[in-house]
N, C-alpha and C positions, 0 to 999 in steps of 0.2 A: 854399774849395776846398783839399783836401789833396793833396799829391803824395808818393807813395812812391818811393823811389830805391834802386837797388842798383848794385853795380859788379861786373865780371867781368874776370879777368886770365888771359890765355893762359899755360898751363904749358908744354906741349909736345904734340906729336901732336894729339889732339882734346880734350885735357883743359884745363879752365878752373877756376881758383879763383873761388869766388863768396862774397860776403859779403852776408848778408841780416839786417837788424836786429841787427848785431853778431855774428852767428853765421856761422862759416865752414864751407864744404863744397866738394866738387869735383863737377863734372858732367863726364861723359866719354861716349864712344861704345863700341859693341861692338868687339872686336878685328877682326872681319871687315870693318869699315869704317874701320880705322885707329886705333881707340881702344885703350886699355889697361884698360878696365873699372874705372877708379879711383873711379867714383861713378855715381849714377843718370843716366839719359838725361833731357835737358831736357823732352822731350814727356811722359814719364811723371810728371814733377813736376806736370803739370796735374791728374792724378788725385789726387795728394797734396793739392793746393790745395783741390779739391772736398771730399775726405774730411775734411780738417782744419776747413774752414769750417763745413760742415754739422754735423760732430761737436760742435764747440764750442757751436753754437746749440742743438742737441738736448739736450746735457747741461745747459746753463743753463736751458732751458725746463722740462725734467723736474724739475730741482731746485726751481724755483718752484712746480711742480705737486705737490711733495712725493712724487715717485716715487723709491723707493729702488732704484737700480741696483746690481748687483754688478759689471757690466762692460758695455762696448759695444765691439764690433768693427765697423768699417765697411769693406766691400769696395767698390772702384770698378772696374768693367770698362769699358775703352774699346775700341771697335771701330775699327781702323785701315783706311783706304782702301788699295787695292793700288797705285794710281797716285800719282805725284809731283805736287805736294807731298803726301806722306803726312800725313794728319791724322785726328783722331777724327771719325767720322761719326755716332756715338752713344755714350752712356755709360749705364751702369746702376749705381745706388747700392744696395747691400745693407746694411741695418742689422741687425746681429745683437746683440740685447739679451740680457743675462744677468741672471737674478734670479728670485725666487719671486713668484708671483701678480701679475705685472706687468699693469696695466690696458691692454689693447690700444687702447682709445679714446684714452687719453692719449699712448701711443707714436705713434699715427697723427697725432694733432693736433700734437705736437711736430715730427715730420718735415715735416708740411705747412706749418707756420709757418716752419720753416727754409727750405724750398724756395721758398715763395711770398713771404715777407716779409723775411727776414733775411740769408740767405746771398748775398753779392754775387758769389761765384764762380759759383754755380748760375744766378744772374740773367743773367750774361754768357754762360755756356755754352748756356743755353736758347735764346738768340737765334741760336746757330750750329748747334745740333744737337738731336735729341731726347734727353731725359733720362728714364729710367724708374727706378722705385723698388720695392724689395722689403723687407718687414719680417719678420724671423725672431725668435723668442723661444727661448732656451735656458735651461732651469731647472736 
């Protein structure tokens, strides 16, 4: 069993210094709730985790399939509940592939493999909420 570990140190107000895998960043809140907007909100980083996890999978899988991408942008939309504790009730992942003559069947297969077999973030999130997917191709 492997254990990931981070630490977080309070700066002031609502800001915290975070160190993740030797990389430093700040998380903070919106000014209207006492923050100074020095960094992203912690909850929003959940969207980043999903996009990064599936993105790495998809790029790796497509490379093995010999699909030549010019670019990949992944959008993740999270729908927040209105009541406290506010949390994401659903997420939508939009894969925007860029390239010429990209084979849709391989793009779909790579996304499906990531979502169903490889991405640990989506595996956890899927237990908590519905996840949906959209694939777009930009030439």
